[in-house]
N, C-alpha and C positions, 0 to 999 in steps of 0.2 A: 522719331524725330522727322522733322517737315524736309521735305524735297531741296528745298534752298540751304537748308544746313547741311544736307547729304552731299551736296556737290561740293562742299569745300574739302571733303577728305578722299580726293582722289588725285591722281598723278599725271603731271606734265613735263616737259624738257623744260630744262635748267632758264633757259632765256626767255621761254613765252610766258611763263606766268609766276606761280611763288612756291616752288618746291622747298619742303622742308623735311628734318629727319626726325622722326618722332621718338627720343629715347624712351617714352615710356610702354610702346609696346615692341619696339626693337625693328620697326618696319620704318622705310622711306615713304612720306606721306606727302602730298601737294594739294594743288587745286585746279581744278580743271574748268575749261571754257565751255566747250558744246559738247558732251556726250552723247553717244548713241546708245540706244538700247542693248545693243549687243556689247559694247564696252562695257556697260554695267551689270553684266550677267553674271550671276554667280561662278560660274563656268571660268571667267577671266581672271576670278580674284585669287593674288597671289602677290607676294613682297616682291619689290621692284627696287632696283639701286636708281635714285633720283639723278645721280651724275652720268649714266650709262645708256638709259632708255629716253626714247623720244616721245613713242605713241601712249596715247591716254590708256591707262588702266585702271580698272576699280581693282581696290586692295581687299576690302571686306565687306561684306553687306552691312546693311543697316543696324541688324540685331549685334553683329560683332562688335562694331564700333561702338554703340550703346554700351555694349557691357565692359568693352576693354577701356574706354576713355570716359566712361561715366557721363554721357552726353545728357541731359535734361533740358526740361523747359527753361526760360528764363527765369534768373530768381526774380523775388520782390523787389530787389533795389534796382535791377536791369529794367521791370515793367514799369517801375514808377518815376523813374529819374531819369534827367537829363545830366549828362556829363559836366562836371565843374569847368572842365577846361577843353575846348575844342579841339580837334586833332590838327587844325591849321596852326595852333600855337606851338607843336612841337617844331622842331629843328634836326635836322641829321647832322650829328658832330663827326662822325668817322664812318668811314666805308671800306669795302673791300675786303673783311674780314671774314673768315671759315664759319658761319655760323655762330656767332658769340653767345655763350651763357652767363659765365662770371664776369662780376666786376667789381674793383675796388681801386681806391686813390691811395697814392703813396704820399708821403709827407712834403714830398716838392711839387706837388700838384700834377703830376701824371696819373692816368687812368691805365690800368692793367685789365686785360681781358683774355680770355682762352679761346680756343678753337676746338672744331669736332674732329679733328686728326691731332688733337695735341698740340697745337701752337699756344706758346704765351707771348701774348703783345703787350707792347708799352706805348700808350698814346699821349703826346705831348699837348700841352694846353690848346695849340692851334689845331687839333686834330689829326695831326701826321703820326702814322702807324709804324712801327716798327716792331718785326719778330726778333724777340730775344732769343728763343731756342724752342726746340719739338720735344716736347716729352713722349710723343706717342700717345697712343690712347684716344680720349675723350675729355678733355678738361670741362669740369663744371663749375662749382663754386670756389671762388678766390679770396684769400683773407690774408692781410698781414699781422706778424705778430708784434707785441710792443717792441722787441728787439729788430723790428723791420725785416723780419725773415718772411718769404713768400710762401704761403701754404695752400696748396692745388688738391682739390678732390678729384681724381681721375675715375671716370667711370668704367671703361674699359681695362685698365689696370689693377681695379677693384683696389685702389690705394689711395692713403692720403699723403701727398708728395710735398717734402719743402726744400725751397732751393733759395739763393742767393738772388739778389736783384741783378745780376750780371747772367743769370742762368745756368749757375752750378748748382747741381743736384745736392743737397746735405742730407737727406736722409727719406726714409718712407715708413709707412706704418699700413700693413695689410691685415692685421686681425687683433682683435681684442681677447684676451683670454683665449679658450679653444672656437670662437667665431671668426670665420673669415669675413671680410668685408664685401657685401654683394654689391651695394651702390651709394658709394661714398658721395654725398652730393653738397653739402653746404658747411661752411663752417665759421664760427665767431669767437673772438679772444675777448676774455674780460682784462682789467688793468693787471691783474697777478700773473697773468702768462699761462692762464689755463684755455686751452682750446676746445670747445664744445663745436661737436660734430655731426651730421645727420649720416645714417647710413639707411636708404631709404627701403631698404629690401626689395621684394620683388614684385612686380606689378601683375595682376592688382590685388595680391594678398597684403595682410595687415601684419606685416612681420618686421617692418622698420624700427630701428633705434635710435636714440641719442647715446653718444660717448663724449666721455672727455679724455682730454690727454693733458696730463699733468705739466708743469714745467721741468719735472725731474725725470720725463719721458714715460711715465706710468700711464697705460691707459685702462679706463674702468666704464663699465656700463653707467650712464645716466638716469634713462627712461626709457621704457619700452615692455611690450611690443605697441608699436602706433601704425596709422593709417597711412603709410608712405610719407612719413616726415621730411620735410623739403628745407624751405628757408628758414633761416633763424635771425632772430636779433636779441639784444640784451639793453634792458631798461637802463636808463641814467645810472640808478643807483646800483645797477647790478643785481638786484633783489628778485628779480623776473626775467624769463627766458621766454621768449615768444616763438613756437613754431608752426609752419603751415603744414596741414594735413590734406596733402593732394586729393587723396582717396575721399576726403569726408568733405571737401570743400568748406573748411573752416580755418582758424587760427587759434590754438589754444596757448594760454598762458600758466607758465609752471612755476611756481614760487621756490626760489633757492634756499634753502635752511641756512644758517651760520656757518654750520658745520660741511656745507657743499651739496647735500643730499637734496633731492626733488622732493618736495612738499605738495600742498595742494596745487591742484590744476583745474582749470575749469575753460569752457569754450568762449573764447574771447571776442571772436566775430563768426557768424555763420552765414549760409548762403553767398559764399563766394564765388560765383560761377565763371568760368570752370577750370578745375585744376590750379588751384592757388599755389604759387612756386616761390617767388622772391619776397623777402621784406626789408623794410628800411624805416627808420624813424626819424622824425625831425626834432629841432630842439624845443618844441613845444610839449612833445609826446605823442604825437599822431603817429601811427602806423600805417605803411603804405605797401600794399598788396598786389604783386604783379599775376594775372592769371593768364598761363599757357594755353589754354585751351579755346578763349574767347577774346583775346586781343585787348584786352581791359585791365585798368588798375582801379583797385578801391582805396579811400582813404578811411581810418578807422579812428575815432577821436578817443582822448584817455577813456571817456565814458561810456566807450562801445558803440557810439553810432557809427553806422557805416554808409558811407557816401560813395557814388559812382565818380571817381576822380577824371578818369579819360576810357575812351572806347573808340576803337576806329573799325567800322563796321566791312572795310575795305581790306582790313589786314595788311597795309602796305607801309604805313609808318609804325605802327604797332604792329608787329608781326610774329607772334610767339613770344611774347615779352617773357624774361626768365627772370635775371637778378637786376636789382637797382642798386642805386648807389648815390649820394649827394656829394656835389662837389662843383667847381667852376666859381666864377666870380662871386665873394662872400659866401660862397657854401651854399648857394640858393637855388642852383640846380639840380633837378633828379635826371638821372642820367638812365637808360634803359638799355638792356642786351636784349637784343632780337635773333632768337634762334632762328625763325623762319626765314629770316635774310641774312644780310652779310653787313648789317651796317648796327650802329648805337646811335639812339636819339635824344634828345633832352629837352626839358621844358623848364622855364623860370618860375619856380613857385613864390618866391617872396618871403619863405621863412628859411632860416638856417638848417643844415641838416643836424643831426646829433653827431658829435665826433665819437670816432670809433676808437677803441682802446690804444692803437699805435699812434692814432692822432693826438690822443688826450698824453699821454706819456711822452710826446715829442714836444708838445705845446708847453 
């Protein structure tokens, strides 16, 4: 890894640069400005809480980071492509959140998000943020059921939690059969009320699974093991499930048989550098993939052509983008959560997002 890339993975205090929490390694990592040789020595390498320490500290050496975060050379798309949308086209929609990851719109046009201390936020059309409740733990992906119940994947509670829009917890799931959930990460519903969700497993092991929670409360294994399965998206006809494999830098497309079993699967998009995280579909079938470790977003056409949609070399507007959601005027804005900072940004794409199950049922 080049020195210019290595400098991105060191720590500074909250106000002076861009600290962020890495849920992949369990370490607090940030960007440093002017490191000294002593500060980057192996002897100084250790985990640091980015809310308590102010001095620059090197966390891991280059080999460790290459191994843990799978840092590679730029992908063919990155080397040959200019982003389709300039960073300047993005705007900050809401700010002051605690490192948001999950995003979902309700049927009233409010955007919901989660925080790294278990906060659940509701954000109105003008970008005004209200904290609805605090679950504790660390909220990852959010989804609404067709009955308008909010489902939250909670990392530190190792649970899929569901609650009302007023914030009252109605239930949770922390195991499927004999397997305890390790890293519940993202969920998506079909129109029948089945909830598909990822348990990413342990980084960097390829021991993650996709599970399905039936409307009757029965949970079952759908597919696994996989290489850190992360974001999900269902095709409009609900015959295919897309999943980001963060450890493989790709997206799989999985056929769903009429009886609900997983059938054929293949790599739908590859070389998605680095650490693909969230997925969202537009009404034309284009798939949008956020990449956590490289501050970029890809667009994948229905024929599998991969284009670099956006890239932020400074990592300030797109700052460790995680989940994505369509909403706003005409449902033509793509909203991005930025785990590396405290805001949600958006950009107008001029194409409507594919309605999710709760939006289709409501409509």
